[in-house]
N, C-alpha and C positions, 0 to 999 in steps of 0.2 A: 323217810325218803333218803336214799344214799347220797353221798357227797357229789358224785358225778351227775346224778339226776338233777340235783339243785343247780349244778353248773349249766347243764343243758337247758333247764328252765330259764335261767338267766340269759343264756344265749338267745332263746326265742323271744323273751320279753324285750330284749334290746332290738332284735330285728323288727318285731311288730311295731315298735314305737319309733325307732330311728333308722330303719333299714334304707329308706329312700331320701332321707333328709339332706344327705350330702351329695346328691346327684350332680354330676358335673361332666363336661365333655371329655375330659381326660380319662377318668376312671369309671364314669357312670355310677354304678352302685358299689364299686370296689371299696371305697372308704367305709360305707355303711356295713358291708359284709365283714370287713376286717374288725370294725368296732364291735359288731355283734359277736364275733368269734373270739375276741380277746379273753373273756373269762375261761374259755376252754383252753386257749393257748397257754395262759398263765398256769393253769393246773397241769396240763399235759406235759409241759416242758419246765416244770418248777425246779428240777435239778439239772437243767441243761440250758444255760443262758445263751449259748451260741445257737442251739437248736431253736430257741424262742425267737431270736432275731431272724433266722432263716425262714421260719414259719410265717412271721409277720410280713417279711418282704414278699414271700410267695403269695400271701393272701391279698396283697395290695395290687394285684393285677386287675386289668379291666374286667368288669363283670356287669352283665346286663340281662336280666330276665324278668318275667312277671313276679312281683314281690310275693304273690301267694304261692308260687311253686318253688321259690328259692329255698325254703326250709328243707325240701327233699334233697337238694344238692348239699346243703349244709350238714344234713344228717349223714350222707355218704362221706363227706369230708371228715367229720368227727370220727366216724367208725373206722375209717382207714388210718387216720393220723393217730388215733388212740392205740392202735395195734402196731403200726409201722413207723411211727414218729417221723423223723426227717427222711427216712428211706422211701416213704410213701408220697412225699410232696410233689415229685415230678408227675406221678400218676394222678394225684389230686388235681393239680393244675390242668392237666390234659382233659380230665373228666369234666371239670368246670367249664372249660372252653367248649367241649363237645356237647354238653347237656343243656347249656343255658339257652341256645337257640331253639331246639325242639320243645323244651319245656315252656318257653315263652309263648309259642304258638298254642300249645295245649292250655296253658294257664289263661291266656287272653280269652279263649272260648269258654272254658269251664268256670272260671272264677270272675270274669269281667262281663263279657258280652251277654251270656245267657242269664245269670242271676240279676245283673243290673237291669236288663231289659224287662224281665218278668217282675221282679219286686219293685223296680223303679216305676214301671207303668201302673202297677196296682196302687203303690203308695201315692203317686201323683194324682191318680183318679180319685182316691179317697180324700186327699187333701183338697182337691178342687171342689168336692161336694161338702166340705166343711167338717170332715171326720178327722180329728187330730190323731187317730190311731195310725193313719198313713205315715206320719212323720216317725212315730216310734217303731213302726214295722220296718221302715227303711234303716233306722239305726240298728235295730236288733239283727236284721239280715246282714248288715255290714260287719257287725261284731262277730257273728257266727262264721262268716266267711274268713275273717281274720284268724279266728281260733283254730282253723284247719291247719295252721302252722305246726301245732304240737303233734298231731298224728302223722303229718307228712314228714316231719323231722325224725320221728321214731321209725317210720318205714324206711327212710333213707339210711338211718344209722344201722339198722339190721342188715340192709343190703351191703353197706360199706364194710361192716364187720365180717360178714360171710364172704364177701368178695376177696378181701385181703387174706383171710385165713385159708381160703381154698385155692389161691393162685400165687402163693409165695414163690413158686418155681417159674411162674409165667408172668410175673409182674411187668417185665420189660415188654412182652408181647401186648399186654393190656395197655400199657402206656403208649406204645406205637399205634395201636388201633384207635385209641381215644384221640391221639394227636391227628391222625388221618381224618377222623370224624370232624374234629375241630377245624381243620384246614378246609374240608368240604363246606362246612357251614360258613366260614369266613369267605370262601370263594363265591358261594351262592349269594351272600350279602353284597359282595363287591359288584357282582354282575347285575343285581336287581335294585340295589339301593343307591349306587353311585351314578349320577346322571351328568353327562357331558354332551351338550348339544351344539354342534357347529352351526354357524350362521350361513355357511356356504350352501348354495343351491345350484345344481346343474340342470340346465334346460336344453333340450334338443327336440324341436318340433313339439309333439304332444307329450313327450317324455319329460318328466320332472323328477329329479332325485336329490335328496338332501345329502349333505356331507356325511351324516351318520349312516345312512343306508348304504352309501358307497363303501365306507370303511367296514361296515358289518358284513359285506360280501367277502372281504379279505379275511376277517375274523370277527365273529359276533362279540360285541362288548370290548372292542379293541381299545377305545378311548378310556373307559372306566378302568380297564386292566392297567393301562399306562399310568393313569393317575395314582392308582393304588401302589404300583411299583415305585413311582417317584416318592410317594409318602413313606413307603417302607425303606427306601434308600436314605431319606432324610433322618428317619428314626434310628436307622443303623449307624448314622454318624453322630449319635447321641444328642441330636437337637431336641429340645423339649417339645412335647406334644402341643403345648399352648402356642409356641412359635410356629410350629408346622401349620396349625389352624389359621394363624394370622397370614402366613405365606399363601395358603390356599385362597383365603379371602381376597388378598391384595391382587394376586395373579388373576383370579376369576373376574374381579371388577375391571382390571386393566384390559384383559382380553375381550370382555364385553364392550368396553368403551371403544375398542379398535374394531368392533363388529366381526370379531373372529368367532366368539361364542355367542349363542343366542340366549 
């Protein structure tokens, strides 16, 4: 086994065991991602201390996707960084942002909902009938699902290597495209996941309209967009994400107490 293959094996071992253990509201899986990639970063930038620092700072960005599909992104990351070093980090960052959302949807279906429903139901039924194999079957199925990390990483690595070698002259275009994809994903998340409900209700005869429905006629998702814009402004002022979360909690509770938000 070559030296780099051993490094990649170590990366996957770290991700499988520790990938989601540092889950937090500020970075989600970002710390676990960085910890898993450290063996690769150490080897890839062994003669470039400044490049190593830049790579680590880049990897410490927010990251959140299904742990089972993350190895594919990590493989692309490794393939591009191995060839392009720090010059590829901007594209890597954009690709991580753009891919983590779509791969989360695919991963939740293929690696969580479907296998857990099938094997979980069979294992539970066997266990209820006193067959101990149900427990072992569930453990075996869970281990096999986890081991898909290795082929997914290899597939991502091949894609990342080919990607960088074939687009050296158009790397900026790829970065811009991936950034646009990432912004679309973040925009969709803001519209669907951020909920702001006004307590105000307008009544006129038989007509009843909530404050949200009135504002949605002006622009759908106006309040969520305003909240996201406010948070973006605070983060732009270098306010720590933890403090921003506390501000959102305090303001939300205060507005609810004043019967402005429901």
